[in-house]
C-alpha positions as CSV (number, residue, x, y, z in Angstrom):
1,M,0.0,0.0,0.0
2,D,1.4,3.4,-0.7
3,H,-1.0,5.6,0.8
4,V,-4.6,6.0,2.4
5,G,-6.4,9.3,2.5
6,F,-9.7,11.3,2.8
7,N,-11.0,13.7,0.3
8,L,-13.1,16.3,2.0
9,P,-15.5,18.4,-0.1
10,W,-15.1,22.0,0.7
11,F,-16.5,24.7,-1.6
12,G,-15.3,28.0,0.0
13,R,-12.2,30.2,-1.1
14,A,-10.3,29.8,2.0
15,V,-9.3,26.7,4.0
16,H,-12.1,25.4,6.2
17,P,-11.3,26.5,9.9
18,A,-11.4,22.7,11.0
19,I,-8.9,21.7,8.4
20,A,-6.7,24.7,9.3
21,D,-7.0,23.4,12.9
22,L,-6.0,19.9,11.9
23,R,-3.1,21.1,9.9
24,N,-1.7,23.0,12.8
25,R,-2.0,19.9,15.1
26,L,-0.5,17.5,12.7
27,K,2.6,19.7,12.2
28,Q,3.4,19.1,15.7
29,V,3.5,15.4,15.7
30,C,4.3,14.3,12.2
31,L,6.1,15.3,8.8
32,H,3.3,17.4,7.5
33,H,3.6,18.9,4.0
34,L,1.2,20.7,1.5
35,F,1.5,19.7,-2.1
36,L,4.2,21.6,-3.8
37,T,2.1,23.1,-6.7
38,G,-0.5,24.9,-4.6
39,E,-3.3,22.4,-4.5
40,P,-4.9,22.1,-1.0
41,W,-3.6,18.5,-0.4
42,D,-1.9,17.6,2.9
43,F,0.6,14.8,3.0
44,I,1.5,13.1,6.3
45,I,4.6,10.8,6.2
46,P,6.3,8.7,9.0
47,G,9.3,10.5,10.5
48,E,11.6,10.5,13.6
49,L,10.8,13.1,16.3
50,A,14.0,14.9,15.6
51,K,13.0,15.4,12.1
52,I,9.6,16.5,13.0
53,R,10.9,19.1,15.3
54,K,13.4,20.1,12.4
55,L,16.5,19.3,14.5
56,D,17.6,16.7,11.7
57,A,17.4,17.1,7.9
58,I,14.8,15.0,6.2
59,D,15.9,12.5,3.6
60,Y,13.1,12.6,1.0
61,N,14.7,9.8,-0.9
62,Q,13.9,7.4,1.9
63,I,10.9,5.2,1.0
64,R,8.1,5.8,3.8
65,R,5.0,3.8,4.1
66,P,2.1,4.1,4.8
67,K,1.5,7.8,3.9
68,F,-1.6,9.5,4.6
69,E,-3.3,12.3,2.6
70,I,-6.1,14.9,3.2
71,V,-7.5,16.4,0.1
72,S,-9.8,19.5,0.2
73,F,-11.6,19.7,-3.2
74,D,-14.7,20.9,-4.8
75,R,-15.5,18.1,-7.2
76,A,-17.7,16.0,-5.0
77,S,-20.5,16.5,-2.6
78,T,-19.5,13.8,0.0
79,P,-16.3,12.7,1.7
80,L,-14.4,9.9,-0.1
81,V,-11.8,7.6,1.3
82,Q,-8.8,6.7,-1.0
83,I,-6.7,3.8,-0.9
84,D,-3.5,3.8,-3.4
85,L,-2.2,0.3,-3.9
86,S,1.1,-0.2,-5.7
87,M,1.1,-3.5,-7.9
88,P,4.1,-5.0,-9.7
89,L,3.8,-4.9,-13.5
90,L,3.6,-8.3,-15.0
């Protein structure tokens, strides 16, 4: 499994206050990043406490699983759960 996540519908221009609060809480206890190109996608990856507290550099080449993703998007009317499985090519 590569990652699991939640797609949460949100139709406002700003980030929903509950999502903003969740982001602030997650940043204290995990490696939390927003998607690099500006989409409102939160990525949470496993990491050691020293890296979470920014005391050590993060090696992004290290494979980390499982990852968790939270997506705020306006293309659905109900929350969705996503499960991303990696399968070997035959």
